SEDO-139235 format. One record per atom (N, C-alpha, C): residue number from 1; residue in one letter; atom name; x, z, y. Coordinates in pm, whole numbers, plus 50000, padded with zeros to 5 digits. Layout:
tiza num=NUM residu=a atome=CA u=X w=Z v=Y
...
***
This chain:
tiza num=1 residu=m atome=N u=55789 w=53161 v=34117
tiza num=1 residu=m atome=CA u=55735 w=53018 v=34097
tiza num=1 residu=m atome=C u=55740 w=53000 v=34328
tiza num=2 residu=a atome=N u=55768 w=52914 v=34366
tiza num=2 residu=a atome=CA u=55774 w=52878 v=34523
tiza num=2 residu=a atome=C u=55629 w=52841 v=34537
tiza num=3 residu=k atome=N u=55594 w=52877 v=34647
tiza num=3 residu=k atome=CA u=55411 w=52801 v=34672
tiza num=3 residu=k atome=C u=55438 w=52727 v=34749
tiza num=4 residu=n atome=N u=55327 w=52618 v=34735
tiza num=4 residu=n atome=CA u=55282 w=52494 v=34769
tiza num=4 residu=n atome=C u=55269 w=52544 v=34879
tiza num=5 residu=a atome=N u=55387 w=52466 v=34982
tiza num=5 residu=a atome=CA u=55336 w=52463 v=35152
tiza num=5 residu=a atome=C u=55266 w=52337 v=35234
tiza num=6 residu=s atome=N u=55234 w=52296 v=35134
tiza num=6 residu=s atome=CA u=55146 w=52140 v=35141
tiza num=6 residu=s atome=C u=54984 w=52161 v=35124
tiza num=7 residu=t atome=N u=54957 w=52270 v=35100
tiza num=7 residu=t atome=CA u=54790 w=52312 v=35094
tiza num=7 residu=t atome=C u=54718 w=52207 v=35254
tiza num=8 residu=p atome=N u=54562 w=52236 v=35209
tiza num=8 residu=p atome=CA u=54552 w=52155 v=35337
tiza num=8 residu=p atome=C u=54488 w=52269 v=35407
tiza num=9 residu=e atome=N u=54475 w=52417 v=35400
tiza num=9 residu=e atome=CA u=54455 w=52544 v=35498
tiza num=9 residu=e atome=C u=54611 w=52512 v=35552
tiza num=10 residu=q atome=N u=54704 w=52518 v=35501
tiza num=10 residu=q atome=CA u=54853 w=52550 v=35543
tiza num=10 residu=q atome=C u=54876 w=52419 v=35641
tiza num=11 residu=q atome=N u=54846 w=52268 v=35620
tiza num=11 residu=q atome=CA u=54848 w=52186 v=35730
tiza num=11 residu=q atome=C u=54787 w=52228 v=35837
tiza num=12 residu=s atome=N u=54655 w=52256 v=35814
tiza num=12 residu=s atome=CA u=54611 w=52281 v=35916
tiza num=12 residu=s atome=C u=54651 w=52358 v=36005
tiza num=13 residu=v atome=N u=54691 w=52499 v=35998
tiza num=13 residu=v atome=CA u=54756 w=52582 v=36090
tiza num=13 residu=v atome=C u=54845 w=52480 v=36105
tiza num=14 residu=r atome=N u=54957 w=52392 v=36073
tiza num=14 residu=r atome=CA u=55062 w=52385 v=36125
tiza num=14 residu=r atome=C u=55018 w=52267 v=36235
tiza num=15 residu=v atome=N u=54912 w=52182 v=36212
tiza num=15 residu=v atome=CA u=54885 w=52094 v=36311
tiza num=15 residu=v atome=C u=54825 w=52192 v=36410
tiza num=16 residu=l atome=N u=54766 w=52281 v=36420
tiza num=16 residu=l atome=CA u=54725 w=52374 v=36515
tiza num=16 residu=l atome=C u=54823 w=52439 v=36593
tiza num=17 residu=k atome=N u=54881 w=52455 v=36558
tiza num=17 residu=k atome=CA u=54986 w=52516 v=36613
tiza num=17 residu=k atome=C u=55174 w=52451 v=36708
tiza num=18 residu=v atome=N u=55126 w=52305 v=36605
tiza num=18 residu=v atome=CA u=55194 w=52189 v=36673
tiza num=18 residu=v atome=C u=55130 w=52124 v=36799
tiza num=19 residu=g atome=N u=55048 w=52120 v=36792
tiza num=19 residu=g atome=CA u=54926 w=52095 v=36904
tiza num=19 residu=g atome=C u=54942 w=52206 v=37024
tiza num=20 residu=e atome=N u=54961 w=52329 v=36968
tiza num=20 residu=e atome=CA u=54935 w=52435 v=37074
tiza num=20 residu=e atome=C u=55074 w=52428 v=37163
tiza num=21 residu=r atome=N u=55171 w=52420 v=37061
tiza num=21 residu=r atome=CA u=55322 w=52393 v=37121
tiza num=21 residu=r atome=C u=55355 w=52288 v=37229
tiza num=22 residu=v atome=N u=55267 w=52148 v=37214
tiza num=22 residu=v atome=CA u=55284 w=52041 v=37273
tiza num=22 residu=v atome=C u=55206 w=52069 v=37389
tiza num=23 residu=r atome=N u=55124 w=52141 v=37407
tiza num=23 residu=r atome=CA u=55008 w=52188 v=37539
tiza num=23 residu=r atome=C u=55125 w=52250 v=37638
tiza num=24 residu=h atome=N u=55180 w=52332 v=37593
tiza num=24 residu=h atome=CA u=55244 w=52444 v=37652
tiza num=24 residu=h atome=C u=55419 w=52360 v=37692
tiza num=25 residu=i atome=N u=55456 w=52294 v=37643
tiza num=25 residu=i atome=CA u=55549 w=52189 v=37667
tiza num=25 residu=i atome=C u=55495 w=52122 v=37813
tiza num=26 residu=l atome=N u=55402 w=52029 v=37793
tiza num=26 residu=l atome=CA u=55337 w=51946 v=37876
tiza num=26 residu=l atome=C u=55319 w=52022 v=38038
tiza num=27 residu=s atome=N u=55228 w=52161 v=37994
tiza num=27 residu=s atome=CA u=55172 w=52217 v=38088
tiza num=27 residu=s atome=C u=55324 w=52273 v=38179
tiza num=28 residu=e atome=N u=55412 w=52319 v=38125
tiza num=28 residu=e atome=CA u=55524 w=52365 v=38153
tiza num=28 residu=e atome=C u=55569 w=52245 v=38283
tiza num=29 residu=l atome=N u=55587 w=52144 v=38223
tiza num=29 residu=l atome=CA u=55646 w=52035 v=38256
tiza num=29 residu=l atome=C u=55550 w=51999 v=38356
tiza num=30 residu=l atome=N u=55451 w=51965 v=38381
tiza num=30 residu=l atome=CA u=55366 w=51960 v=38491
tiza num=30 residu=l atome=C u=55382 w=52086 v=38601
tiza num=31 residu=a atome=N u=55348 w=52240 v=38562
tiza num=31 residu=a atome=CA u=55381 w=52304 v=38653
tiza num=31 residu=a atome=C u=55541 w=52323 v=38751
tiza num=32 residu=r atome=N u=55630 w=52266 v=38654
tiza num=32 residu=r atome=CA u=55760 w=52278 v=38723
tiza num=32 residu=r atome=C u=55765 w=52162 v=38835
tiza num=33 residu=g atome=N u=55657 w=52058 v=38743
tiza num=33 residu=g atome=CA u=55670 w=51925 v=38886
tiza num=33 residu=g atome=C u=55826 w=51847 v=38809
tiza num=34 residu=e atome=N u=55843 w=51867 v=38692
tiza num=34 residu=e atome=CA u=55950 w=51765 v=38630
tiza num=34 residu=e atome=C u=55953 w=51631 v=38641
tiza num=35 residu=a atome=N u=55790 w=51557 v=38617
tiza num=35 residu=a atome=CA u=55763 w=51419 v=38613
tiza num=35 residu=a atome=C u=55829 w=51371 v=38771
tiza num=36 residu=h atome=N u=55894 w=51253 v=38766
tiza num=36 residu=h atome=CA u=55928 w=51163 v=38881
tiza num=36 residu=h atome=C u=55796 w=51091 v=38967
tiza num=37 residu=d atome=N u=55695 w=51183 v=39011
tiza num=37 residu=d atome=CA u=55603 w=51108 v=39052
tiza num=37 residu=d atome=C u=55510 w=51179 v=39143
tiza num=38 residu=d atome=N u=55504 w=51142 v=39221
tiza num=38 residu=d atome=CA u=55420 w=51213 v=39327
tiza num=38 residu=d atome=C u=55284 w=51270 v=39304
tiza num=39 residu=t atome=N u=55209 w=51144 v=39267
tiza num=39 residu=t atome=CA u=55062 w=51259 v=39264
tiza num=39 residu=t atome=C u=55057 w=51324 v=39123
tiza num=40 residu=l atome=N u=55161 w=51354 v=39051
tiza num=40 residu=l atome=CA u=55144 w=51443 v=38975
tiza num=40 residu=l atome=C u=55221 w=51568 v=39033
tiza num=41 residu=r atome=N u=55326 w=51536 v=39077
tiza num=41 residu=r atome=CA u=55378 w=51669 v=39193
tiza num=41 residu=r atome=C u=55238 w=51701 v=39311
tiza num=42 residu=a atome=N u=55165 w=51668 v=39348
tiza num=42 residu=a atome=CA u=55044 w=51693 v=39471
tiza num=42 residu=a atome=C u=54925 w=51734 v=39396
tiza num=43 residu=t atome=N u=54911 w=51734 v=39252
tiza num=43 residu=t atome=CA u=54788 w=51760 v=39155
tiza num=43 residu=t atome=C u=54816 w=51912 v=39062
tiza num=44 residu=n atome=N u=54756 w=51966 v=39039
tiza num=44 residu=n atome=CA u=54725 w=52077 v=38998
tiza num=44 residu=n atome=C u=54713 w=52056 v=38834
tiza num=45 residu=i atome=N u=54743 w=51993 v=38729
tiza num=45 residu=i atome=CA u=54669 w=51946 v=38634
tiza num=45 residu=i atome=C u=54685 w=52047 v=38512
tiza num=46 residu=s atome=N u=54573 w=52076 v=38462
tiza num=46 residu=s atome=CA u=54562 w=52153 v=38336
tiza num=46 residu=s atome=C u=54516 w=52093 v=38223
tiza num=47 residu=v atome=N u=54659 w=52123 v=38143
tiza num=47 residu=v atome=CA u=54643 w=52054 v=38035
tiza num=47 residu=v atome=C u=54552 w=52143 v=37924
tiza num=48 residu=t atome=N u=54420 w=52090 v=37900
tiza num=48 residu=t atome=CA u=54322 w=52261 v=37818
tiza num=48 residu=t atome=C u=54317 w=52195 v=37668
tiza num=49 residu=e atome=N u=54346 w=52106 v=37642
tiza num=49 residu=e atome=CA u=54412 w=52098 v=37477
tiza num=49 residu=e atome=C u=54457 w=51985 v=37400
tiza num=50 residu=v atome=N u=54536 w=51966 v=37314
tiza num=50 residu=v atome=CA u=54565 w=51887 v=37250
tiza num=50 residu=v atome=C u=54543 w=51865 v=37095
tiza num=51 residu=r atome=N u=54502 w=51751 v=37075
tiza num=51 residu=r atome=CA u=54444 w=51743 v=36934
tiza num=51 residu=r atome=C u=54547 w=51642 v=36847
tiza num=52 residu=m atome=N u=54622 w=51735 v=36793
tiza num=52 residu=m atome=CA u=54740 w=51634 v=36678
tiza num=52 residu=m atome=C u=54593 w=51570 v=36531
tiza num=53 residu=s atome=N u=54709 w=51438 v=36540
tiza num=53 residu=s atome=CA u=54647 w=51388 v=36383
tiza num=53 residu=s atome=C u=54738 w=51457 v=36294
tiza num=54 residu=p atome=N u=54663 w=51429 v=36153
tiza num=54 residu=p atome=CA u=54731 w=51492 v=36058
tiza num=54 residu=p atome=C u=54859 w=51504 v=36003
tiza num=55 residu=d atome=N u=54945 w=51385 v=36034
tiza num=55 residu=d atome=CA u=55074 w=51339 v=36030
tiza num=55 residu=d atome=C u=55194 w=51404 v=36126
tiza num=56 residu=l atome=N u=55057 w=51438 v=36257
tiza num=56 residu=l atome=CA u=55194 w=51485 v=36351
tiza num=56 residu=l atome=C u=55202 w=51331 v=36478
tiza num=57 residu=r atome=N u=55194 w=51228 v=36472
tiza num=57 residu=r atome=CA u=55279 w=51118 v=36503
tiza num=57 residu=r atome=C u=55159 w=51093 v=36627
tiza num=58 residu=q atome=N u=55039 w=51137 v=36654
tiza num=58 residu=q atome=CA u=54937 w=51091 v=36740
tiza num=58 residu=q atome=C u=54859 w=51244 v=36834
tiza num=59 residu=a atome=N u=54880 w=51221 v=36988
tiza num=59 residu=a atome=CA u=54827 w=51376 v=36987
tiza num=59 residu=a atome=C u=54728 w=51333 v=37107
tiza num=60 residu=k atome=N u=54622 w=51385 v=37077
tiza num=60 residu=k atome=CA u=54502 w=51318 v=37210
tiza num=60 residu=k atome=C u=54546 w=51415 v=37338
tiza num=61 residu=v atome=N u=54537 w=51433 v=37430
tiza num=61 residu=v atome=CA u=54595 w=51534 v=37548
tiza num=61 residu=v atome=C u=54489 w=51491 v=37668
tiza num=62 residu=y atome=N u=54425 w=51637 v=37619
tiza num=62 residu=y atome=CA u=54231 w=51655 v=37732
tiza num=62 residu=y atome=C u=54350 w=51729 v=37807
tiza num=63 residu=v atome=N u=54322 w=51665 v=37953
tiza num=63 residu=v atome=CA u=54322 w=51736 v=38110
tiza num=63 residu=v atome=C u=54234 w=51692 v=38178
tiza num=64 residu=k atome=N u=54236 w=51784 v=38299
tiza num=64 residu=k atome=CA u=54151 w=51828 v=38386
tiza num=64 residu=k atome=C u=54235 w=51892 v=38546
tiza num=65 residu=p atome=N u=54264 w=51818 v=38663
tiza num=65 residu=p atome=CA u=54280 w=51831 v=38718
tiza num=65 residu=p atome=C u=54191 w=51938 v=38796
tiza num=66 residu=l atome=N u=54263 w=52028 v=38878
tiza num=66 residu=l atome=CA u=54192 w=52169 v=38929
tiza num=66 residu=l atome=C u=54102 w=52114 v=39047
tiza num=67 residu=l atome=N u=53977 w=52172 v=39016
tiza num=67 residu=l atome=CA u=53871 w=52162 v=39120
tiza num=67 residu=l atome=C u=53848 w=52004 v=39062
tiza num=68 residu=g atome=N u=53867 w=51924 v=38975
tiza num=68 residu=g atome=CA u=53834 w=51787 v=38911
tiza num=68 residu=g atome=C u=53843 w=51703 v=39009
tiza num=69 residu=e atome=N u=53949 w=51763 v=39108
tiza num=69 residu=e atome=CA u=53998 w=51670 v=39228
tiza num=69 residu=e atome=C u=54068 w=51513 v=39140
tiza num=70 residu=d atome=N u=54029 w=51389 v=39252
tiza num=70 residu=d atome=CA u=54133 w=51266 v=39182
tiza num=70 residu=d atome=C u=54134 w=51242 v=39058
tiza num=71 residu=e atome=N u=54058 w=51283 v=38980
tiza num=71 residu=e atome=CA u=54096 w=51280 v=38821
tiza num=71 residu=e atome=C u=54116 w=51139 v=38811
tiza num=72 residu=a atome=N u=54084 w=51021 v=38827
tiza num=72 residu=a atome=CA u=54176 w=50902 v=38774
tiza num=72 residu=a atome=C u=54263 w=50854 v=38846
tiza num=73 residu=a atome=N u=54313 w=50914 v=38970
tiza num=73 residu=a atome=CA u=54427 w=50908 v=38993
tiza num=73 residu=a atome=C u=54557 w=50972 v=38894
tiza num=74 residu=a atome=N u=54477 w=51077 v=38925
tiza num=74 residu=a atome=CA u=54588 w=51202 v=38803
tiza num=74 residu=a atome=C u=54624 w=51100 v=38657
tiza num=75 residu=l atome=N u=54507 w=51116 v=38572
tiza num=75 residu=l atome=CA u=54517 w=51059 v=38470
tiza num=75 residu=l atome=C u=54603 w=50893 v=38477
tiza num=76 residu=k atome=N u=54532 w=50815 v=38547
tiza num=76 residu=k atome=CA u=54665 w=50708 v=38592
tiza num=76 residu=k atome=C u=54822 w=50745 v=38645
tiza num=77 residu=a atome=N u=54866 w=50826 v=38678
tiza num=77 residu=a atome=CA u=54953 w=50941 v=38745
tiza num=77 residu=a atome=C u=55033 w=50964 v=38585
tiza num=78 residu=l atome=N u=54943 w=51028 v=38498
tiza num=78 residu=l atome=CA u=55003 w=51043 v=38344
tiza num=78 residu=l atome=C u=55020 w=51003 v=38240
tiza num=79 residu=r atome=N u=54979 w=50878 v=38301
tiza num=79 residu=r atome=CA u=54962 w=50761 v=38168
tiza num=79 residu=r atome=C u=55124 w=50623 v=38187
tiza num=80 residu=t atome=N u=55114 w=50647 v=38291
tiza num=80 residu=t atome=CA u=55205 w=50569 v=38385
tiza num=80 residu=t atome=C u=55339 w=50676 v=38310
tiza num=81 residu=n atome=N u=55351 w=50749 v=38324
tiza num=81 residu=n atome=CA u=55480 w=50839 v=38287
tiza num=81 residu=n atome=C u=55480 w=50892 v=38142
tiza num=82 residu=t atome=N u=55392 w=50839 v=38065
tiza num=82 residu=t atome=CA u=55394 w=50897 v=37916
tiza num=82 residu=t atome=C u=55538 w=50858 v=37834
tiza num=83 residu=a atome=N u=55578 w=50802 v=37886
tiza num=83 residu=a atome=CA u=55744 w=50769 v=37796
tiza num=83 residu=a atome=C u=55823 w=50860 v=37850
tiza num=84 residu=f atome=N u=55821 w=50948 v=37963
tiza num=84 residu=f atome=CA u=55849 w=51075 v=37997
tiza num=84 residu=f atome=C u=55852 w=51168 v=37935
tiza num=85 residu=f atome=N u=55672 w=51237 v=37972
tiza num=85 residu=f atome=CA u=55669 w=51340 v=37911
tiza num=85 residu=f atome=C u=55686 w=51298 v=37724
tiza num=86 residu=q atome=N u=55672 w=51195 v=37663
tiza num=86 residu=q atome=CA u=55697 w=51199 v=37509
tiza num=86 residu=q atome=C u=55781 w=51214 v=37469
tiza num=87 residu=k atome=N u=55901 w=51183 v=37566
tiza num=87 residu=k atome=CA u=56070 w=51185 v=37541
tiza num=87 residu=k atome=C u=56138 w=51365 v=37559
tiza num=88 residu=e atome=N u=56050 w=51416 v=37639
tiza num=88 residu=e atome=CA u=56035 w=51581 v=37679
tiza num=88 residu=e atome=C u=56000 w=51661 v=37543
tiza num=89 residu=v atome=N u=55874 w=51605 v=37525
tiza num=89 residu=v atome=CA u=55814 w=51648 v=37366
tiza num=89 residu=v atome=C u=55921 w=51654 v=37304
tiza num=90 residu=a atome=N u=55914 w=51553 v=37263
tiza num=90 residu=a atome=CA u=56014 w=51525 v=37114
tiza num=90 residu=a atome=C u=56174 w=51605 v=37145
tiza num=91 residu=q atome=N u=56237 w=51654 v=37257
tiza num=91 residu=q atome=CA u=56356 w=51718 v=37255
tiza num=91 residu=q atome=C u=56269 w=51868 v=37234
tiza num=92 residu=r atome=N u=56212 w=51896 v=37284
tiza num=92 residu=r atome=CA u=56174 w=52026 v=37320
tiza num=92 residu=r atome=C u=56143 w=52085 v=37156
tiza num=93 residu=l atome=N u=56072 w=51972 v=37093
tiza num=93 residu=l atome=CA u=55982 w=52027 v=37004
tiza num=93 residu=l atome=C u=56052 w=51998 v=36837
tiza num=94 residu=g atome=N u=56164 w=51920 v=36871
tiza num=94 residu=g atome=CA u=56260 w=51931 v=36709
tiza num=94 residu=g atome=C u=56204 w=51869 v=36597
tiza num=95 residu=l atome=N u=56089 w=51795 v=36613
tiza num=95 residu=l atome=CA u=56012 w=51736 v=36484
tiza num=95 residu=l atome=C u=56088 w=51646 v=36477
tiza num=96 residu=k atome=N u=56082 w=51541 v=36352
tiza num=96 residu=k atome=CA u=56135 w=51435 v=36309
tiza num=96 residu=k atome=C u=56109 w=51294 v=36360
tiza num=97 residu=f atome=N u=55966 w=51301 v=36406
tiza num=97 residu=f atome=CA u=55863 w=51206 v=36457
tiza num=97 residu=f atome=C u=55863 w=51271 v=36606
tiza num=98 residu=a atome=N u=55884 w=51221 v=36764
tiza num=98 residu=a atome=CA u=55812 w=51257 v=36854
tiza num=98 residu=a atome=C u=55655 w=51181 v=36827
tiza num=99 residu=p atome=N u=55576 w=51303 v=36880
tiza num=99 residu=p atome=CA u=55357 w=51252 v=36887
tiza num=99 residu=p atome=C u=55360 w=51137 v=37000
tiza num=100 residu=k atome=N u=55301 w=51042 v=36987
tiza num=100 residu=k atome=CA u=55290 w=50928 v=37041
tiza num=100 residu=k atome=C u=55150 w=51017 v=37190
tiza num=101 residu=l atome=N u=55207 w=50994 v=37287
tiza num=101 residu=l atome=CA u=55005 w=51094 v=37353
tiza num=101 residu=l atome=C u=54939 w=51035 v=37400
tiza num=102 residu=q atome=N u=54817 w=51033 v=37423
tiza num=102 residu=q atome=CA u=54714 w=50946 v=37479
tiza num=102 residu=q atome=C u=54677 w=51084 v=37583
tiza num=103 residu=f atome=N u=54692 w=51020 v=37685
tiza num=103 residu=f atome=CA u=54595 w=51129 v=37773
tiza num=103 residu=f atome=C u=54476 w=51140 v=37780
tiza num=104 residu=r atome=N u=54361 w=51194 v=37820
tiza num=104 residu=r atome=CA u=54209 w=51200 v=37861
tiza num=104 residu=r atome=C u=54186 w=51281 v=37934
tiza num=105 residu=a atome=N u=54089 w=51260 v=37979
tiza num=105 residu=a atome=CA u=53982 w=51328 v=38085
tiza num=105 residu=a atome=C u=53933 w=51413 v=37979
tiza num=106 residu=d atome=N u=53930 w=51576 v=38014
tiza num=106 residu=d atome=CA u=53859 w=51686 v=37911
tiza num=106 residu=d atome=C u=53693 w=51676 v=38013
tiza num=107 residu=e atome=N u=53606 w=51623 v=37893
tiza num=107 residu=e atome=CA u=53436 w=51648 v=37936
tiza num=107 residu=e atome=C u=53424 w=51793 v=37910
tiza num=108 residu=s atome=N u=53459 w=51863 v=37850
tiza num=108 residu=s atome=CA u=53416 w=52012 v=37828
tiza num=108 residu=s atome=C u=53338 w=52070 v=37935
tiza num=109 residu=f atome=N u=53412 w=52062 v=38044
tiza num=109 residu=f atome=CA u=53362 w=52107 v=38179
tiza num=109 residu=f atome=C u=53245 w=52112 v=38164
tiza num=110 residu=d atome=N u=53261 w=51979 v=38220
tiza num=110 residu=d atome=CA u=53118 w=51881 v=38268
tiza num=110 residu=d atome=C u=52985 w=51892 v=38140
tiza num=111 residu=e atome=N u=52986 w=51886 v=38044
tiza num=111 residu=e atome=CA u=52928 w=51927 v=37940
tiza num=111 residu=e atome=C u=52847 w=52061 v=37958
tiza num=112 residu=a atome=N u=52979 w=52174 v=37996
tiza num=112 residu=a atome=CA u=52920 w=52325 v=37956
tiza num=112 residu=a atome=C u=52819 w=52322 v=38126
tiza num=113 residu=n atome=N u=52891 w=52291 v=38183
tiza num=113 residu=n atome=CA u=52794 w=52255 v=38347
tiza num=113 residu=n atome=C u=52623 w=52194 v=38286
tiza num=114 residu=r atome=N u=52645 w=52095 v=38209
tiza num=114 residu=r atome=CA u=52520 w=52027 v=38147
tiza num=114 residu=r atome=C u=52391 w=52125 v=38086
tiza num=115 residu=i atome=N u=52474 w=52197 v=37999
tiza num=115 residu=i atome=CA u=52396 w=52296 v=37881
tiza num=115 residu=i atome=C u=52347 w=52393 v=38001
tiza num=116 residu=e atome=N u=52434 w=52465 v=38076
tiza num=116 residu=e atome=CA u=52387 w=52549 v=38157
tiza num=116 residu=e atome=C u=52280 w=52530 v=38269
tiza num=117 residu=s atome=N u=52268 w=52439 v=38335
tiza num=117 residu=s atome=CA u=52176 w=52378 v=38383
tiza num=117 residu=s atome=C u=52022 w=52427 v=38311
tiza num=118 residu=l atome=N u=52052 w=52325 v=38201
tiza num=118 residu=l atome=CA u=51929 w=52315 v=38095
tiza num=118 residu=l atome=C u=51878 w=52441 v=38092
tiza num=119 residu=l atome=N u=51977 w=52496 v=38027
tiza num=119 residu=l atome=CA u=51919 w=52702 v=37991
tiza num=119 residu=l atome=C u=51888 w=52749 v=38145
tiza num=120 residu=d atome=N u=51886 w=52685 v=38247
tiza num=120 residu=d atome=CA u=51838 w=52758 v=38407
tiza num=120 residu=d atome=C u=51724 w=52732 v=38436
tiza num=121 residu=d atome=N u=51662 w=52583 v=38319
tiza num=121 residu=d atome=CA u=51552 w=52551 v=38361
tiza num=121 residu=d atome=C u=51472 w=52642 v=38365
tiza num=122 residu=p atome=N u=51332 w=52661 v=38444
tiza num=122 residu=p atome=CA u=51237 w=52763 v=38386
tiza num=122 residu=p atome=C u=51156 w=52770 v=38303
tiza num=123 residu=r atome=N u=51149 w=52654 v=38239
tiza num=123 residu=r atome=CA u=51059 w=52616 v=38129
tiza num=123 residu=r atome=C u=51141 w=52666 v=38003
tiza num=124 residu=v atome=N u=51266 w=52639 v=38006
tiza num=124 residu=v atome=CA u=51350 w=52664 v=37870
tiza num=124 residu=v atome=C u=51385 w=52851 v=37907
tiza num=125 residu=k atome=N u=51353 w=52896 v=38013
tiza num=125 residu=k atome=CA u=51359 w=53035 v=38044
tiza num=125 residu=k atome=C u=51261 w=53090 v=38016
tiza num=126 residu=r atome=N u=51126 w=53019 v=38011
tiza num=126 residu=r atome=CA u=51014 w=53095 v=37963
tiza num=126 residu=r atome=C u=51022 w=53112 v=37796
tiza num=127 residu=d atome=N u=51084 w=52959 v=37740
tiza num=127 residu=d atome=CA u=51038 w=52989 v=37618
tiza num=127 residu=d atome=C u=51158 w=53101 v=37545
tiza num=128 residu=l atome=N u=51282 w=53133 v=37616
tiza num=128 residu=l atome=CA u=51369 w=53211 v=37569
tiza num=128 residu=l atome=C u=51339 w=53365 v=37597
tiza num=129 residu=d atome=N u=51210 w=53396 v=37673
tiza num=129 residu=d atome=CA u=51181 w=53475 v=37733
tiza num=129 residu=d atome=C u=51063 w=53540 v=37617
tiza num=130 residu=e atome=N u=51014 w=53444 v=37555
tiza num=130 residu=e atome=CA u=50877 w=53449 v=37480
tiza num=130 residu=e atome=C u=50889 w=53548 v=37332
tiza num=131 residu=d atome=N u=51050 w=53513 v=37281
tiza num=131 residu=d atome=CA u=51091 w=53633 v=37205
tiza num=131 residu=d atome=C u=51146 w=53727 v=37209
***
């Protein structure tokens, strides 16, 4: 008897794999400067994460310009060129449906810095050292 390929565990693995493939495709497109946009060509942008919806039709793409330089302009350029990126991702993925890309700023680095500064606070260090 054949295994059921649509168990929740297998679906979530597939969603993660597709998200990672989308991240690699977008990173490659940005690194090679394939988008016809001067802002994107002049800015080094990291695609830090891609979160796919369970049906693989939506993709939230988290990006961060190198050193956080001019994040607003980079996001605007990415959003302006969304159709180009969606077309390229669709061709390279070979899925039945192309995911709709939503570019967002990655705030995780800012949050990590905030937590680190809290942990460096002398009062917190004192409490941690008591254990």
